[in-house]
Backbone as CSV, one residue per row, in Angstrom:
resi,resn,N_x,N_y,N_z,CA_x,CA_y,CA_z,C_x,C_y,C_z
1,UNK,4.914,-6.818,12.477,5.554,-5.942,11.753,5.482,-4.452,12.312
2,UNK,6.755,-3.876,12.138,6.461,-2.577,12.722,6.262,-1.339,11.962
3,UNK,5.794,-0.302,12.455,5.215,0.638,11.709,6.540,1.129,10.621
4,UNK,7.841,1.294,11.096,8.881,1.652,10.561,9.092,0.601,9.295
5,UNK,8.838,-0.778,9.314,8.901,-1.492,8.340,7.667,-1.292,7.110
6,UNK,6.522,-0.938,7.885,5.739,-0.567,6.850,5.998,0.691,6.164
7,UNK,6.591,1.561,6.804,7.078,2.806,6.041,8.142,2.456,4.670
8,UNK,9.025,1.279,5.243,9.953,0.889,4.323,9.178,0.187,3.009
9,UNK,8.320,-0.480,3.288,7.662,-0.925,2.222,6.730,-0.154,1.312
10,UNK,6.342,0.755,1.861,5.710,1.899,1.085,6.579,2.805,0.382
11,UNK,7.942,2.671,0.692,9.158,3.533,-0.137,9.491,2.665,-1.142
12,UNK,9.449,1.057,-0.845,9.808,0.366,-2.143,8.650,0.225,-3.287
13,UNK,7.523,0.426,-2.647,6.562,0.334,-3.657,6.497,1.272,-4.365
14,UNK,6.815,2.965,-4.053,7.214,4.012,-4.702,8.416,3.631,-5.760
15,UNK,9.460,3.053,-5.022,10.489,2.641,-6.073,10.273,1.854,-7.364
16,UNK,9.482,0.829,-7.137,9.032,-0.087,-8.110,8.137,0.639,-8.997
17,UNK,7.411,1.227,-8.862,6.344,1.846,-9.744,6.630,3.331,-10.261
18,UNK,7.978,3.810,-9.874,8.440,5.093,-10.196,8.482,4.935,-11.880
19,UNK,9.207,3.869,-12.260,9.089,4.035,-13.793,8.189,2.962,-14.912
20,UNK,7.450,2.437,-13.979,6.206,1.602,-14.392,5.299,2.607,-15.268
21,UNK,4.780,2.273,-16.517,3.811,2.559,-17.145,2.430,2.580,-16.505
22,UNK,2.217,3.395,-15.874,0.622,3.012,-15.150,-0.298,4.411,-15.490
23,UNK,-1.567,4.325,-15.672,-2.498,5.033,-16.073,-2.632,6.103,-14.763
24,UNK,-3.036,7.396,-15.100,-3.301,8.386,-14.097,-3.856,7.906,-13.173
25,UNK,-5.112,7.327,-13.537,-5.874,6.507,-12.177,-5.125,5.857,-11.169
26,UNK,-4.499,4.868,-11.647,-3.615,3.794,-10.758,-2.612,4.596,-10.103
27,UNK,-1.879,5.436,-10.667,-1.018,6.004,-10.129,-1.631,6.909,-9.130
28,UNK,-2.584,7.900,-9.113,-3.411,8.549,-8.187,-3.856,7.649,-7.042
29,UNK,-4.409,6.320,-7.352,-4.559,5.349,-6.184,-3.543,4.892,-5.477
30,UNK,-2.325,4.722,-5.842,-1.368,4.475,-5.232,-0.804,5.685,-4.373
31,UNK,-0.566,6.856,-4.923,-0.557,7.746,-4.113,-1.298,8.251,-3.032
32,UNK,-2.474,8.089,-3.097,-3.571,8.162,-2.205,-3.297,7.071,-0.784
33,UNK,-3.185,5.677,-1.302,-2.965,4.815,-0.272,-1.581,5.112,0.399
34,UNK,-0.632,5.438,-0.242,0.895,5.721,0.325,0.396,6.990,1.434
35,UNK,-0.225,8.194,0.987,-0.269,9.006,1.979,-1.553,8.607,3.223
36,UNK,-2.424,8.001,2.897,-3.298,7.673,3.777,-2.731,6.512,4.614
37,UNK,-1.726,5.615,4.481,-1.256,4.851,5.175,-0.356,5.457,6.158
38,UNK,0.678,6.438,5.648,1.354,7.278,6.364,0.536,8.278,7.378
39,UNK,-0.393,8.500,7.117,-1.166,9.422,7.821,-1.633,8.722,8.901
40,UNK,-2.168,7.353,8.899,-2.544,6.293,9.856,-1.397,6.190,10.877
41,UNK,-0.169,5.694,10.283,0.959,5.490,10.894,1.301,6.566,11.914
42,UNK,1.237,7.720,11.552,1.614,8.855,12.338,0.678,9.197,13.505
43,UNK,-0.687,8.881,13.012,-1.718,9.354,13.927,-2.131,8.274,15.076
44,UNK,-1.298,7.194,14.753,-1.623,5.872,15.859,-3.057,5.789,15.779
45,UNK,-3.793,5.484,14.169,-5.043,5.247,14.147,-5.742,3.953,14.674
46,UNK,-6.949,3.981,14.815,-7.531,2.940,15.357,-7.612,1.704,14.099
47,UNK,-8.096,0.455,14.552,-8.276,-0.824,13.631,-9.330,-0.361,12.299
48,UNK,-10.215,0.291,12.453,-11.156,0.488,11.662,-10.830,1.353,10.572
49,UNK,-9.748,2.024,10.852,-9.056,3.134,9.944,-8.188,2.371,9.038
50,UNK,-7.400,1.658,9.682,-6.648,0.498,9.001,-7.478,-0.280,8.093
51,UNK,-8.448,-1.008,8.611,-9.067,-1.808,7.778,-9.830,-1.162,6.363
52,UNK,-10.143,0.296,6.654,-10.476,0.621,5.252,-9.534,0.691,4.170
53,UNK,-8.292,1.289,4.678,-7.191,1.350,3.741,-6.624,0.202,3.147
54,UNK,-6.876,-0.965,4.028,-6.365,-2.196,3.821,-7.366,-3.021,2.459
55,UNK,-8.579,-2.617,2.918,-9.330,-2.921,1.780,-9.303,-2.081,0.716
56,UNK,-9.197,-1.087,0.502,-8.383,-0.269,-0.629,-7.541,-0.779,-1.202
57,UNK,-6.284,-1.267,-0.499,-5.041,-1.716,-1.034,-5.294,-3.189,-1.767
58,UNK,-6.365,-3.854,-1.471,-6.612,-5.213,-2.104,-7.370,-4.825,-3.188
59,UNK,-8.115,-3.706,-3.357,-8.728,-3.238,-4.578,-7.527,-2.990,-5.658
60,UNK,-6.620,-2.186,-5.062,-5.661,-1.984,-6.057,-4.685,-3.022,-6.569
61,UNK,-4.601,-4.162,-5.691,-3.795,-5.315,-6.121,-4.613,-5.993,-7.370
62,UNK,-5.699,-6.192,-7.398,-6.387,-6.669,-8.300,-6.135,-6.001,-9.761
63,UNK,-6.108,-4.572,-9.619,-5.598,-3.957,-10.647,-4.282,-4.140,-11.146
64,UNK,-3.591,-4.372,-10.434,-1.817,-4.397,-10.478,-1.645,-5.921,-11.130
65,UNK,-2.368,-6.982,-10.917,-1.839,-8.206,-10.669,-1.145,-8.556,-11.954
66,UNK,-1.557,-8.540,-13.055,-1.178,-8.979,-14.586,-0.324,-7.903,-15.038
67,UNK,-0.565,-6.697,-14.835,0.536,-5.629,-15.589,1.785,-5.309,-14.592
68,UNK,1.863,-5.410,-13.402,2.952,-4.734,-12.816,3.262,-5.857,-11.683
69,UNK,4.027,-6.957,-11.870,4.338,-8.242,-10.990,5.031,-7.664,-9.959
70,UNK,6.067,-6.703,-10.203,7.113,-5.979,-9.176,6.393,-5.250,-7.957
71,UNK,5.435,-4.611,-8.739,4.723,-3.525,-7.848,3.651,-4.449,-6.921
72,UNK,3.101,-5.499,-7.596,2.085,-6.316,-6.701,2.669,-7.106,-5.624
73,UNK,3.689,-7.417,-6.018,4.762,-8.240,-4.759,4.697,-7.334,-3.675
74,UNK,5.462,-5.983,-3.800,5.322,-5.047,-2.686,3.849,-4.794,-1.986
75,UNK,3.080,-4.440,-2.912,1.847,-4.043,-2.248,1.359,-5.289,-1.472
76,UNK,1.223,-6.725,-1.937,1.002,-7.716,-1.166,1.649,-7.880,0.236
77,UNK,2.776,-7.388,0.157,3.708,-7.397,1.628,2.961,-6.178,2.423
78,UNK,2.716,-5.249,1.755,2.038,-3.962,2.675,0.603,-4.546,3.218
79,UNK,-0.195,-5.088,2.372,-1.351,-5.683,2.833,-1.046,-6.937,4.377
80,UNK,-0.262,-7.773,3.743,0.382,-8.699,4.900,0.687,-7.886,6.151
81,UNK,1.530,-7.086,5.849,1.926,-6.203,7.086,0.766,-5.718,7.928
82,UNK,-0.008,-4.746,7.282,-1.207,-4.584,8.034,-2.059,-5.491,8.496
83,UNK,-2.092,-6.717,8.102,-2.659,-8.083,8.491,-2.033,-8.459,9.861
84,UNK,-0.809,-8.306,9.745,0.025,-8.935,11.039,-0.128,-7.755,12.445
85,UNK,-0.243,-6.624,11.925,-0.639,-5.473,12.712,-2.036,-5.533,13.372
86,UNK,-2.759,-6.472,12.882,-3.954,-6.881,13.621,-5.043,-6.167,12.865
87,UNK,-5.270,-5.989,11.555,-5.916,-5.174,10.794,-6.764,-6.364,9.876
């Protein structure tokens, strides 16, 4: 998957959670992940940097699973995309 496709998935995640009832901590976690992934994509970061953010995305996945099924679907796509990029 290309970097532009990952960017598109991040935008979809933002759209999915825009009207969702999320606590402040979860909303901040998503914002931080979004910013970090965008930063890594722009900087052409190494595998270790992407692995760290992928692990945090997996942690967020566990928090979303039951309460936010649409957002979790997009978050899983992001995690899978990072994995296909070799992370």
